[in-house]
C-alpha positions in Angstrom: 38.5 -62.0 -58.6 36.0 -62.0 -55.7 32.9 -59.9 -56.1 30.4 -59.1 -53.4 26.6 -58.8 -53.9 23.5 -58.7 -51.8 21.2 -61.7 -51.8 18.5 -59.7 -53.6 20.9 -58.7 -56.4 22.2 -62.2 -56.6 18.6 -63.6 -57.0 17.9 -60.9 -59.7 21.1 -61.6 -61.7 21.7 -65.3 -61.1 22.2 -66.1 -64.8 24.9 -63.4 -65.3 26.6 -64.4 -62.0 26.7 -68.1 -63.0 28.4 -67.1 -66.3 30.9 -64.9 -64.4 31.8 -67.8 -62.2 31.8 -70.4 -64.9 33.7 -68.6 -67.7 35.8 -66.1 -65.8 36.5 -68.3 -62.8 35.5 -65.5 -60.5 33.9 -66.0 -57.0 30.9 -64.2 -55.6 30.4 -63.5 -51.9 26.7 -63.2 -51.2 25.7 -61.0 -48.3 22.4 -60.7 -46.5 21.8 -57.6 -44.3 25.5 -56.8 -44.9 26.8 -60.1 -43.5 28.4 -62.8 -45.6 26.1 -65.9 -45.8 27.3 -67.8 -48.9 29.8 -67.9 -51.7 29.5 -68.9 -55.3 32.7 -70.5 -56.7 33.4 -72.5 -59.8 33.2 -76.3 -59.6 37.0 -76.8 -59.9 37.7 -74.6 -56.9 34.9 -76.2 -54.9 36.4 -79.7 -55.6 39.8 -78.4 -54.5 38.2 -77.0 -51.3 36.5 -80.3 -50.6 39.8 -82.3 -51.1 41.6 -79.9 -48.7 38.8 -80.3 -46.1 39.0 -84.1 -46.3 42.8 -84.0 -45.9 42.4 -81.6 -43.0 39.8 -83.8 -41.3 42.0 -86.8 -41.8 45.0 -85.0 -40.2 42.8 -83.9 -37.3 41.7 -87.5 -36.7 45.3 -88.7 -36.8 46.4 -86.1 -34.3 43.4 -86.8 -32.1 44.2 -90.6 -32.1 47.9 -89.9 -31.4 47.0 -87.9 -28.3 44.0 -90.0 -27.2 45.8 -91.3 -24.1 47.5 -88.0 -23.2 45.7 -86.1 -20.3 44.3 -82.8 -21.5 46.4 -80.7 -19.2 49.6 -82.4 -20.3 48.7 -82.0 -24.0 47.9 -78.3 -23.5 51.2 -77.8 -21.7 53.0 -79.4 -24.6 51.3 -77.1 -27.0 52.1 -74.1 -24.9 55.7 -75.1 -24.7 56.0 -75.6 -28.5 54.4 -72.2 -29.1 56.8 -70.5 -26.6 59.8 -72.3 -28.3 58.7 -71.1 -31.7 58.1 -67.5 -30.6 61.5 -67.5 -28.9 63.2 -68.6 -32.1 61.9 -65.5 -34.0 
């Protein structure tokens, strides 16, 4: 479950919120002035997010390397064509 709290309430209830995340595996979205600024998640989820980010970064680097010699206009045209083809197939 994802809970939302203000930064002030988070500061006042840190111990309880840490227990909520650690033992119930909940997540807490922390807001300041009504805007999300941070999230508290359990360590296992954080590790999973970090692994996914590393895989995503690696994939982006491989795509970038594969298209390094392709002119930008040509690459964008190829992307537009692929998007149009996919949408037409729906």
